[in-house]
PLY file of the C-alpha trace (Angstrom):
ply
format ascii 1.0
element vertex 442
property float x
property float y
property float z
element edge 441
property int vertex1
property int vertex2
end_header
116.73 -28.14 -9.74
114.03 -25.99 -9.62
110.53 -26.71 -11.40
110.23 -23.68 -13.57
107.66 -22.95 -15.79
107.34 -20.93 -18.83
105.51 -19.59 -22.00
106.82 -20.72 -25.28
105.82 -18.29 -28.29
106.32 -20.64 -31.40
104.37 -20.35 -34.41
104.86 -23.90 -35.27
104.16 -26.44 -32.65
102.42 -29.90 -33.17
100.03 -31.25 -34.62
101.62 -28.94 -37.50
104.17 -30.78 -38.86
107.37 -28.69 -39.33
111.20 -28.65 -38.60
110.86 -26.08 -36.17
108.05 -27.13 -34.17
109.38 -30.95 -33.96
112.62 -29.39 -32.87
110.79 -27.71 -30.14
109.06 -30.15 -29.09
111.94 -32.48 -28.28
113.60 -30.23 -26.15
110.53 -29.31 -24.10
109.32 -32.95 -23.60
112.43 -33.94 -22.06
112.84 -30.94 -20.01
112.63 -30.80 -16.52
110.29 -27.58 -16.49
106.91 -27.14 -17.19
105.52 -25.01 -20.61
102.84 -23.40 -21.90
102.78 -22.94 -25.81
101.11 -20.12 -27.59
100.96 -21.38 -31.12
98.40 -21.85 -34.13
95.87 -24.08 -35.15
96.61 -26.18 -38.56
95.34 -24.04 -41.30
94.39 -26.46 -43.69
93.47 -24.50 -46.51
96.75 -22.05 -46.16
98.93 -21.74 -49.31
101.82 -21.95 -47.44
103.03 -25.83 -47.11
104.21 -26.09 -43.68
100.73 -24.48 -42.25
99.10 -27.38 -44.32
100.68 -30.33 -44.02
99.81 -33.85 -42.12
99.06 -33.48 -38.61
100.96 -34.57 -35.74
98.01 -35.30 -33.27
100.17 -38.20 -31.33
102.85 -35.94 -30.23
102.30 -35.11 -26.73
103.99 -34.28 -23.54
102.89 -34.23 -20.13
104.69 -30.94 -19.18
103.53 -29.29 -22.17
99.83 -27.29 -22.27
99.20 -26.21 -25.97
96.96 -22.63 -26.63
95.97 -23.16 -30.32
95.78 -19.43 -31.57
93.16 -18.77 -34.74
94.27 -15.30 -35.69
93.69 -14.62 -39.37
97.78 -13.18 -39.84
101.07 -12.17 -38.05
99.93 -9.08 -36.24
96.33 -10.86 -34.97
98.53 -13.65 -33.50
101.04 -10.94 -32.01
98.50 -8.98 -30.51
96.68 -12.36 -28.73
99.92 -13.92 -27.67
100.51 -10.51 -25.68
97.22 -10.76 -24.23
97.82 -14.20 -23.37
100.76 -13.63 -21.38
99.16 -10.70 -19.90
96.41 -13.01 -18.30
98.95 -15.25 -16.68
101.91 -13.43 -16.00
102.26 -13.90 -12.80
102.26 -18.00 -13.35
105.15 -17.60 -15.59
109.31 -17.81 -14.76
110.31 -17.04 -18.51
109.50 -16.69 -21.40
111.08 -18.29 -24.69
110.07 -17.26 -28.37
111.27 -19.44 -31.27
111.66 -18.77 -34.73
111.29 -18.74 -37.84
108.66 -16.45 -37.91
110.38 -13.34 -36.73
106.82 -13.19 -35.34
106.99 -14.83 -32.26
110.33 -12.35 -31.28
108.17 -9.40 -32.20
105.66 -10.99 -29.25
108.71 -11.39 -26.77
109.47 -8.05 -27.62
106.64 -6.18 -26.36
105.77 -8.77 -23.61
109.94 -7.89 -22.40
109.06 -3.97 -22.70
106.31 -3.94 -20.18
108.12 -6.30 -17.90
111.18 -6.44 -17.93
111.85 -8.46 -15.31
110.54 -11.33 -16.87
113.73 -13.74 -18.42
113.27 -13.67 -21.76
115.05 -16.42 -23.92
115.29 -15.60 -27.77
115.66 -19.20 -29.78
117.19 -18.75 -33.60
116.41 -21.42 -35.82
117.95 -19.72 -38.79
119.63 -16.34 -39.35
117.31 -13.62 -39.17
119.60 -11.36 -41.22
122.27 -12.25 -43.78
120.28 -15.03 -44.68
121.59 -16.72 -48.20
118.47 -17.71 -48.66
117.21 -14.54 -49.33
120.13 -13.57 -51.25
119.30 -16.26 -54.23
115.41 -14.97 -54.02
116.89 -11.74 -55.05
118.74 -12.53 -57.89
116.02 -15.01 -59.72
113.99 -14.29 -63.04
110.40 -13.79 -62.86
109.50 -17.24 -64.11
106.51 -15.94 -65.54
108.23 -13.48 -68.24
107.39 -14.19 -71.87
111.27 -14.48 -72.48
111.23 -17.28 -69.86
108.86 -19.20 -72.01
110.52 -18.94 -74.87
114.46 -19.55 -73.16
112.72 -22.66 -72.05
110.58 -23.73 -74.83
111.25 -22.38 -78.14
107.75 -22.20 -78.54
105.88 -21.65 -81.79
104.70 -18.27 -82.94
101.36 -19.48 -82.08
101.83 -20.74 -79.12
104.03 -17.39 -77.98
101.13 -15.48 -78.85
98.72 -17.30 -76.67
101.15 -16.88 -73.88
101.29 -13.60 -74.19
97.86 -12.70 -73.75
96.94 -15.57 -71.29
95.22 -13.67 -68.12
96.57 -17.04 -66.18
100.29 -16.03 -66.90
100.04 -12.26 -66.80
98.26 -13.03 -63.34
101.17 -15.40 -61.78
103.56 -12.71 -63.16
102.01 -10.13 -60.90
101.80 -12.01 -58.31
105.71 -13.65 -58.28
106.62 -9.57 -58.21
104.55 -8.64 -55.46
105.82 -11.68 -53.79
109.27 -11.10 -54.69
109.00 -7.12 -53.34
107.59 -8.05 -50.17
110.81 -10.63 -49.76
113.13 -7.82 -50.72
111.51 -6.03 -47.85
111.64 -8.44 -45.15
115.43 -8.32 -44.81
115.01 -4.79 -43.52
111.84 -5.75 -40.79
113.91 -8.67 -40.02
116.63 -6.38 -39.13
114.88 -3.96 -36.88
113.55 -7.03 -35.10
116.77 -9.16 -34.82
118.46 -5.70 -33.27
116.27 -5.83 -30.29
116.41 -8.91 -29.84
119.48 -8.95 -29.12
119.01 -5.84 -26.81
116.78 -7.03 -24.93
116.83 -10.27 -24.77
118.24 -12.21 -22.00
119.38 -15.55 -23.51
120.38 -16.02 -27.09
119.90 -19.34 -28.35
121.62 -20.86 -31.37
121.47 -24.24 -32.75
125.43 -24.53 -34.10
128.55 -23.09 -33.79
128.67 -21.65 -37.05
125.13 -19.63 -36.71
126.75 -18.59 -33.36
129.91 -17.19 -34.47
128.08 -14.91 -38.04
125.44 -14.10 -34.82
128.27 -12.31 -32.97
130.33 -10.60 -35.67
131.33 -7.30 -35.87
128.77 -4.66 -34.14
127.00 -7.44 -32.34
130.19 -8.91 -30.88
129.31 -7.00 -27.72
126.12 -9.55 -26.83
127.98 -12.37 -26.81
128.08 -13.50 -23.19
124.46 -13.70 -23.63
124.43 -16.22 -26.23
124.79 -20.19 -25.87
124.56 -23.35 -28.21
121.89 -25.61 -28.04
121.87 -28.27 -30.41
119.00 -30.23 -32.08
117.84 -33.33 -31.03
116.72 -37.02 -31.37
114.24 -38.85 -29.31
115.01 -42.60 -28.64
111.55 -42.71 -26.98
109.61 -42.12 -30.06
111.52 -44.59 -32.19
109.58 -47.88 -33.08
111.21 -50.70 -30.73
111.15 -53.28 -33.83
110.80 -53.24 -37.51
110.04 -55.79 -40.32
113.47 -56.59 -42.51
112.75 -56.34 -46.25
114.18 -59.58 -47.88
113.95 -58.24 -51.05
118.26 -58.67 -51.31
118.49 -55.15 -51.89
119.95 -51.79 -50.09
117.42 -49.82 -49.79
117.97 -45.87 -49.14
115.58 -43.41 -47.86
114.66 -39.50 -47.84
112.35 -37.98 -45.42
111.30 -34.84 -45.79
110.80 -31.63 -47.73
112.83 -30.59 -51.39
112.95 -28.19 -53.35
114.40 -25.74 -55.75
118.09 -25.22 -53.65
117.22 -28.09 -51.69
117.12 -31.14 -54.51
117.73 -34.40 -55.24
119.07 -34.05 -58.92
122.59 -34.69 -58.21
121.37 -38.07 -56.81
119.18 -38.94 -60.11
121.80 -37.97 -62.38
124.36 -40.05 -60.19
121.52 -42.66 -61.06
121.32 -42.49 -64.46
125.03 -42.47 -64.86
124.82 -45.96 -63.37
122.24 -47.41 -64.69
124.06 -47.18 -68.56
126.74 -48.98 -67.12
124.41 -51.66 -65.11
120.77 -52.40 -66.91
120.33 -53.98 -63.65
120.46 -51.60 -61.36
117.10 -52.06 -60.12
117.50 -55.60 -58.56
120.10 -54.35 -56.43
119.08 -50.44 -55.22
115.78 -48.66 -54.59
115.52 -45.18 -53.26
112.36 -44.01 -51.13
111.52 -40.34 -51.23
108.94 -39.32 -48.49
107.64 -35.46 -48.61
107.53 -32.65 -51.12
109.92 -32.99 -54.06
110.71 -29.92 -56.49
108.95 -30.28 -60.00
112.66 -30.64 -61.56
113.47 -32.99 -59.55
110.71 -35.35 -60.81
111.82 -34.23 -64.28
115.18 -35.51 -64.12
113.85 -39.10 -62.89
112.40 -38.60 -66.35
114.90 -37.41 -67.78
117.33 -40.29 -66.35
114.99 -43.08 -66.82
114.97 -43.96 -63.24
111.69 -44.42 -62.22
112.24 -48.75 -61.55
115.10 -47.04 -59.23
113.06 -44.18 -57.53
109.74 -44.17 -55.38
107.88 -40.67 -54.66
105.83 -40.90 -51.55
103.40 -38.20 -50.09
104.34 -36.33 -46.76
104.17 -38.76 -43.69
103.38 -38.38 -39.97
106.65 -37.20 -37.65
106.77 -40.86 -36.22
105.90 -42.83 -39.72
108.81 -40.93 -40.69
111.39 -42.25 -38.16
109.80 -45.84 -38.71
110.89 -45.41 -42.31
114.14 -44.49 -40.90
114.24 -47.58 -38.76
113.57 -49.60 -42.03
116.32 -48.25 -44.14
119.65 -49.16 -45.24
120.91 -45.96 -46.09
119.61 -42.67 -45.21
119.85 -39.36 -47.58
120.81 -36.04 -46.23
120.76 -33.35 -48.74
121.48 -29.83 -47.83
120.85 -26.86 -50.17
123.84 -26.34 -52.42
125.10 -23.09 -51.22
128.56 -23.21 -52.33
128.69 -20.27 -54.62
127.65 -18.28 -51.33
129.25 -19.54 -48.47
132.71 -21.07 -47.54
130.86 -23.30 -45.06
127.89 -24.69 -44.63
126.28 -22.64 -41.46
122.14 -24.92 -41.20
122.13 -27.58 -38.98
119.55 -29.86 -40.72
117.04 -31.24 -37.43
116.14 -34.05 -39.57
119.99 -35.40 -39.13
119.40 -35.61 -35.48
116.84 -37.73 -36.26
118.84 -40.16 -38.73
121.42 -39.83 -35.91
118.53 -41.33 -33.60
117.65 -44.28 -36.26
121.00 -45.16 -35.75
121.83 -46.38 -39.63
124.61 -45.23 -42.21
124.24 -41.47 -43.57
124.44 -40.50 -46.88
125.18 -36.90 -46.63
125.38 -34.88 -49.59
126.54 -31.08 -48.57
129.56 -28.77 -48.65
132.66 -30.44 -47.45
133.04 -27.35 -44.92
129.97 -26.93 -42.42
127.58 -28.02 -39.57
126.25 -31.14 -41.71
129.55 -32.65 -42.23
131.40 -31.48 -39.44
128.36 -33.05 -37.05
128.76 -36.04 -39.84
132.84 -36.46 -38.97
132.41 -36.08 -35.64
129.90 -38.83 -35.24
131.47 -41.03 -37.95
127.62 -41.85 -39.00
127.99 -42.03 -42.91
129.42 -41.04 -46.06
129.81 -36.99 -46.98
129.78 -36.22 -50.10
129.39 -32.99 -52.60
126.97 -32.30 -54.90
128.42 -33.41 -57.82
126.69 -36.29 -59.39
130.07 -38.26 -60.83
131.18 -37.62 -56.76
127.57 -39.30 -55.81
128.03 -42.10 -58.59
131.19 -42.78 -56.87
130.31 -43.42 -53.73
126.90 -44.77 -54.05
128.71 -47.21 -56.42
131.02 -48.86 -53.60
128.39 -49.11 -51.48
126.19 -50.78 -53.78
129.25 -52.76 -55.33
131.93 -52.91 -52.80
129.85 -53.40 -49.57
130.91 -50.04 -48.49
130.05 -49.31 -44.38
132.16 -46.17 -42.95
133.94 -46.37 -39.19
132.18 -47.42 -36.35
130.11 -45.02 -35.10
130.65 -42.12 -32.31
128.45 -42.98 -29.61
129.72 -40.79 -26.86
129.80 -38.00 -29.75
125.53 -39.09 -31.06
125.41 -39.07 -27.21
125.75 -35.13 -27.41
122.65 -35.18 -29.77
120.24 -37.32 -27.57
117.15 -35.06 -27.01
117.61 -36.14 -22.95
121.05 -34.79 -22.74
120.50 -31.78 -24.96
117.13 -30.91 -22.79
119.57 -31.02 -19.43
122.09 -28.62 -20.51
119.19 -26.35 -21.54
117.20 -26.76 -18.32
120.69 -25.86 -16.43
121.58 -23.07 -18.64
118.29 -21.44 -18.35
118.21 -21.77 -14.49
121.74 -20.56 -14.35
121.06 -17.54 -16.49
117.57 -16.73 -14.46
119.47 -16.87 -10.82
122.32 -14.59 -12.32
119.68 -12.25 -13.36
117.91 -12.37 -10.04
121.28 -11.36 -8.44
121.91 -8.79 -10.53
125.09 -10.28 -12.35
0 1
1 2
2 3
3 4
4 5
5 6
6 7
7 8
8 9
9 10
10 11
11 12
12 13
13 14
14 15
15 16
16 17
17 18
18 19
19 20
20 21
21 22
22 23
23 24
24 25
25 26
26 27
27 28
28 29
29 30
30 31
31 32
32 33
33 34
34 35
35 36
36 37
37 38
38 39
39 40
40 41
41 42
42 43
43 44
44 45
45 46
46 47
47 48
48 49
49 50
50 51
51 52
52 53
53 54
54 55
55 56
56 57
57 58
58 59
59 60
60 61
61 62
62 63
63 64
64 65
65 66
66 67
67 68
68 69
69 70
70 71
71 72
72 73
73 74
74 75
75 76
76 77
77 78
78 79
79 80
80 81
81 82
82 83
83 84
84 85
85 86
86 87
87 88
88 89
89 90
90 91
91 92
92 93
93 94
94 95
95 96
96 97
97 98
98 99
99 100
100 101
101 102
102 103
103 104
104 105
105 106
106 107
107 108
108 109
109 110
110 111
111 112
112 113
113 114
114 115
115 116
116 117
117 118
118 119
119 120
120 121
121 122
122 123
123 124
124 125
125 126
126 127
127 128
128 129
129 130
130 131
131 132
132 133
133 134
134 135
135 136
136 137
137 138
138 139
139 140
140 141
141 142
142 143
143 144
144 145
145 146
146 147
147 148
148 149
149 150
150 151
151 152
152 153
153 154
154 155
155 156
156 157
157 158
158 159
159 160
160 161
161 162
162 163
163 164
164 165
165 166
166 167
167 168
168 169
169 170
170 171
171 172
172 173
173 174
174 175
175 176
176 177
177 178
178 179
179 180
180 181
181 182
182 183
183 184
184 185
185 186
186 187
187 188
188 189
189 190
190 191
191 192
192 193
193 194
194 195
195 196
196 197
197 198
198 199
199 200
200 201
201 202
202 203
203 204
204 205
205 206
206 207
207 208
208 209
209 210
210 211
211 212
212 213
213 214
214 215
215 216
216 217
217 218
218 219
219 220
220 221
221 222
222 223
223 224
224 225
225 226
226 227
227 228
228 229
229 230
230 231
231 232
232 233
233 234
234 235
235 236
236 237
237 238
238 239
239 240
240 241
241 242
242 243
243 244
244 245
245 246
246 247
247 248
248 249
249 250
250 251
251 252
252 253
253 254
254 255
255 256
256 257
257 258
258 259
259 260
260 261
261 262
262 263
263 264
264 265
265 266
266 267
267 268
268 269
269 270
270 271
271 272
272 273
273 274
274 275
275 276
276 277
277 278
278 279
279 280
280 281
281 282
282 283
283 284
284 285
285 286
286 287
287 288
288 289
289 290
290 291
291 292
292 293
293 294
294 295
295 296
296 297
297 298
298 299
299 300
300 301
301 302
302 303
303 304
304 305
305 306
306 307
307 308
308 309
309 310
310 311
311 312
312 313
313 314
314 315
315 316
316 317
317 318
318 319
319 320
320 321
321 322
322 323
323 324
324 325
325 326
326 327
327 328
328 329
329 330
330 331
331 332
332 333
333 334
334 335
335 336
336 337
337 338
338 339
339 340
340 341
341 342
342 343
343 344
344 345
345 346
346 347
347 348
348 349
349 350
350 351
351 352
352 353
353 354
354 355
355 356
356 357
357 358
358 359
359 360
360 361
361 362
362 363
363 364
364 365
365 366
366 367
367 368
368 369
369 370
370 371
371 372
372 373
373 374
374 375
375 376
376 377
377 378
378 379
379 380
380 381
381 382
382 383
383 384
384 385
385 386
386 387
387 388
388 389
389 390
390 391
391 392
392 393
393 394
394 395
395 396
396 397
397 398
398 399
399 400
400 401
401 402
402 403
403 404
404 405
405 406
406 407
407 408
408 409
409 410
410 411
411 412
412 413
413 414
414 415
415 416
416 417
417 418
418 419
419 420
420 421
421 422
422 423
423 424
424 425
425 426
426 427
427 428
428 429
429 430
430 431
431 432
432 433
433 434
434 435
435 436
436 437
437 438
438 439
439 440
440 441
């Protein structure tokens, strides 16, 4: 296979710790091609949690050279990416743009317009249009409206008066409204970028079949010949070879990653609260460790359910540290956003699920019973799938704790489909085949 050389334009890439950046890193590291990656320096003072997270300084690859922009905003970053390509245009066999952010596709489209001969691969981490997350954001009420405080807290009149004239509350209310307006405008911008990308890119990459089907429905069906599915992956070489066993006779559950108001652990904490009422010695049998950002309402749920002895919260850790924690666990907790009211089936493939697969431990997956996570879990037989209902969670946690429940034997052949070595090999073949067809005018 010819050793191709490509430019990858990605807003996120190590040392920035982000799901999209880590997915890209594993793919490139195991590819037979060589790459220049145009990305950004970590923004330690940024308001964006993904920008100021822990740094992944140990994640390097011999076939990848990283170029970090110091641009102050997205427009400057796009301009700089285009200039970078112009300076090295004759070195590249292809350009790959990866989202999120949409601006990577914006930069690649400008490059394609100036250099129609360059082979453009557009990779979609999440849908740019028809995003269920944005539909939920549109329907939210401003939490800093005075009536929201009244409904939530029933404050006394003096407190209500202080809130009414509070400069902090008023400022937060205005900021929230400004951000909401920006998010409601955002879909229009995304549609324009999405349309141009579908029209001009040579290869459209999606990470699961559900998103692929959604992307090519309706008027976009004509672009389906450009589409391929390339799964997220796990990299066996990144896990520790051995870990120290815990000798406390407890079953250890571990969650690693980002939780927020949509993707939250409330069903787990409510389930533990139910179980503790029936077993005052539950903390001697099981323990739950959560690593990473957690929503304030989840913290409230821990207090309300009086389960602080069962749950430990930890700060964000590096990717390699997270793989070690996964290997140390007895069970790994997977939590998807609860989108049952919007979607008949879940359309997002969690990158973390692939890392859980690679750890080789049982997975307790809280998700919709139809969709990407459920399909992957059933195919690989890697654990148990349960709904977001707290009683459902409690039922199967009880089976694990009291009845030594274990899922069926893992399907290693299906799991190998998510191995980064195999995913990268398939990706390389798709790219080489696409470039060869393009050169032949097919």
